C-alpha positions in Angstrom: 126.2 117.6 125.0 126.8 114.0 124.3 128.5 112.7 127.9 130.3 110.0 128.3 127.8 107.8 129.9 125.4 108.2 127.0 123.0 110.8 129.2 120.0 111.3 128.4 121.1 111.2 124.4 120.6 107.3 124.3 121.9 103.7 125.3 125.4 103.6 123.6 126.3 99.9 123.6 129.1 100.7 121.1 131.9 103.9 121.5 134.4 104.6 118.5 136.8 106.3 121.1 138.5 109.3 120.4 141.8 107.9 119.3 140.2 105.5 117.0 140.1 105.7 113.6 138.0 103.1 111.4 137.4 102.5 107.5 134.7 100.3 106.5 131.4 99.3 107.2 129.7 99.2 110.6 126.3 97.6 111.7 124.7 97.9 115.1 121.3 96.8 116.8 121.8 99.8 119.7 123.5 103.2 119.8 126.6 103.9 119.0 128.7 107.3 119.7 131.2 108.4 117.6 134.4 110.4 119.4 136.7 109.5 117.1 137.1 109.5 113.0 135.0 107.0 111.2 134.8 106.6 107.1 132.8 104.4 105.4 129.0 103.1 106.2 127.0 103.2 109.2 124.0 100.9 110.2 122.0 101.0 113.2 118.3 100.5 114.5 119.3 102.6 117.8 120.8 106.1 117.5 124.2 107.4 116.6 125.5 110.1 117.8 128.7 112.2 116.7 130.4 114.1 119.8 131.7 117.4 119.3 135.5 116.0 118.6 133.7 113.3 116.2 134.3 113.2 112.8 132.5 111.0 110.2 132.8 110.8 106.6 129.8 108.0 105.9 126.5 107.4 104.7 124.2 106.8 107.9 121.0 104.6 108.6 119.9 104.9 112.0 116.8 105.3 114.0 118.1 108.8 115.4 121.2 110.5 114.8 122.6 113.3 116.7 125.4 115.1 115.6 127.7 117.9 117.4 130.9 117.4 115.3 131.5 117.4 111.8 129.7 115.1 108.8 130.3 114.5 105.6 127.6 112.2 104.2 124.2 111.4 104.3 121.9 110.8 107.2 118.8 109.1 107.1 117.2 108.3 110.2 113.7 106.6 110.5 112.8 108.8 113.4 114.8 111.9 114.1 117.7 114.1 113.4 119.4 116.4 115.4 122.1 118.9 114.5 123.1 120.7 117.6 124.8 124.2 117.6 128.4 122.8 117.0 127.3 120.7 113.9 128.8 120.8 110.5 127.2 118.8 108.0 127.6 118.5 104.3 125.2 115.9 103.0 121.5 115.0 102.2 118.8 114.6 104.9 115.9 112.3 105.3 113.9 111.6 108.1 110.3 112.1 110.3 111.8 114.6 112.5 114.4 117.3 112.0 115.8 119.9 114.2 118.2 122.2 113.9 120.1 124.5 116.6 121.1 127.9 116.3 124.7 127.9 114.7 124.8 124.6 113.1 125.9 124.5 109.6 124.4 122.5 106.8 124.7 122.5 103.4 122.6 119.7 101.4 119.0 118.4 100.5 116.8 117.9 103.4 113.6 115.6 102.7 111.4 115.5 106.1 108.2 113.9 107.0 106.3 110.6 107.5 106.8 109.6 103.5 110.9 110.3 104.1 111.0 107.9 107.5 109.3 105.3 105.4 111.9 105.4 102.7 114.5 105.8 105.5 114.1 102.1 106.4 115.2 101.0 103.0 119.2 101.3 102.3 120.6 104.2 102.0 121.4 106.1 98.5 125.3 106.7 98.3 126.7 109.5 96.1 128.6 107.0 94.2 125.2 105.0 93.6 123.4 108.0 92.4 126.1 108.8 89.6 126.0 105.3 88.8 122.3 105.4 88.3 122.7 108.8 86.3 125.3 106.8 83.8 122.9 103.8 83.6 120.1 105.9 82.3 119.8 105.9 78.2 120.8 109.1 76.3 118.4 110.8 74.5 
């Protein structure tokens, strides 16, 4: 469990509280814990933790990601993504390492390994960008 002090889950210098709702683009150098709701895009070199009550509708680029709550969007980590038992994820995963606990629910595509970690350091490809790329291709 991700405790309020950050516990063994990392150094959280930023916390989106349980009563907070945020829409937009967030960028952090260190860790961030989401206890509330976030919609948009999150970028951090540190760790992103979505607590059991946290709800995320965003594309994420981070060093490490730990999910206990609900996420709709793509997750990219230069190191590791961990889906805890209570995690519910709809989106694609790209990371060097992936840990999925029994009971976690996941719908999407997975790319795991050293090559995925290198690619995760580039800006994430959003669902909207993928659609635009398909439309830009010449039709045969």
